[in-house]
N, C-alpha and C positions, 0 to 999 in steps of 0.2 A: 336555586339549583347550582351545584358545584360543577365547573367544567373540568373535564379530564385533560391532563397534560399529554400531548402526543410526543412521541419520540421516534425519530427516523435516523438510525445510526447503523452504519455498516463498518465492520472490521474484517479485512480480507488479507490473507497472505498468499502470494502466488508469484509467478514469474512472468516477465514481460514477453508477449508473443511477437512483438516487432518493435523497432525503434519508434519513439513517439513522433507524432506529427505536430508541429508548432505553427500556429497562424497568429497574425496580429490583426485585430479588428478595431475600428474607430470607436472611441469613447469620449466622454466629456473631458477627460484629463489628457487626451491625445490618443495613443494606441494602447491597447490592452492585449496581453498575450493569452492565448488559450492553447493548452496541450491536450491531445487526445491519444490514447493508447489502449491496447488490450492486455488483459492479465489472465493467465491460465491457472486454474486450481485443479488439483487432481486428487482422486480418492481411489484407494486400492482396496479391493475386497476379494474374498474367496467364495466361489459359488458352491452350491450343494454337492457338486461333482468334484470339488477340490481344485477347481481351475482358478488361477489367479487372474483377476480382471482389473483394469484401470479405466476409470471414467474421468474425462477432462471436461471441465466447464470453462467457457470463455466469457469474460466480463469486459464490457466497454467502460472506460474510465476517462474522465476529463477533469481539468483543473484550470484555474485562472491566475493571472497576475504573477506575483513573485514565486508562487509554487510552480507555475508553468515554466518560469525561467530556470528554476532548480531542476525540473524534469529535463528540460532541454540540455542542460549542462552535464547531468550525472547519470541519467537512465538510458540504458541500451537493451536491446533484445537479450533475453536470458537472465537479466538481473532479478534476484529475489527481493521482493519488497513487501512491506506492510502498508496498507492503505486504511485510513479512517475517513469516513465521509457519510454521505446520505444518498439514498436512492432517489432518482428523478426519472419520471416517465414523460417522454415527449410524444405528442400525438399530432398527426398530420394526415392529409388526404393526398393521394397520388394516383392519377389515372382512374379516378372514381372510387378508389378503395381506401378505406380507413386503415391507417398503419400506426403502430406505436413501437417505441423502443425504450427499454428500461436501462438506465446507465447509472454509474456511480459518480457523483460529484465529490471529488477528493478535497479534503481540507488539511490533511496531514499525510505525509509519505515518509517512511523510514526505510532506508536501504539495509537489508539484512545480511547480504553476502558482502565479502570484502573483495576489493580489487586485488587481483593477484593472490588469492587465498592459498593457492598451492605453495607459493613461496613462503607465506607466513608459517605454514605447517611444517615445512621442510627444515626450518631453522631449529637448532637445538634449544631446548628450554633452559632458561637460566635459573639459578638457585634464587629463591625469594630472599629479599633482604631481611635483616632483623626487623623486629616489630616496627611498624609504621603507624601513623595515625589512622590510616584506612583500615588496618587490621585490628587495632586496639583503641577504639574510641573511648573517650573519657566519659563514663556514665556514672552518675550518682545513684547508688542503690536505693536511696530513699525516694527519688523522683522517677516517675515512669519516663522512658526514653522517647516520648512523643509529645 
């Protein structure tokens, strides 16, 4: 019997709801960083009555090690980011009740907005230079370019 491969992959684009919390926990190699933060995603839709509605979902995210150090250095409330990772569900018992929480364990984070983006857009655009390698790659018509 052939086993099925399972895939647990999350790709999320949203904005940080608050500054990340960074902690250091003991590990075999010394201390290991863990960063925790929340990300908001929004969906806008129109009701049957023509009313515009926005629904916001909040996602709990965490990451370890070097990625946590990156988060500590560069992420702040309001930044727009792309996260790749996997879903993790923690289960525990508290005061006799079973509880669970589904979180995203990030293994890749990309910052989508630019620091000082308004300044970037306010500068006049420069004329593109004459042909460069980036715009005119050397492609042999007889060979596919991949």
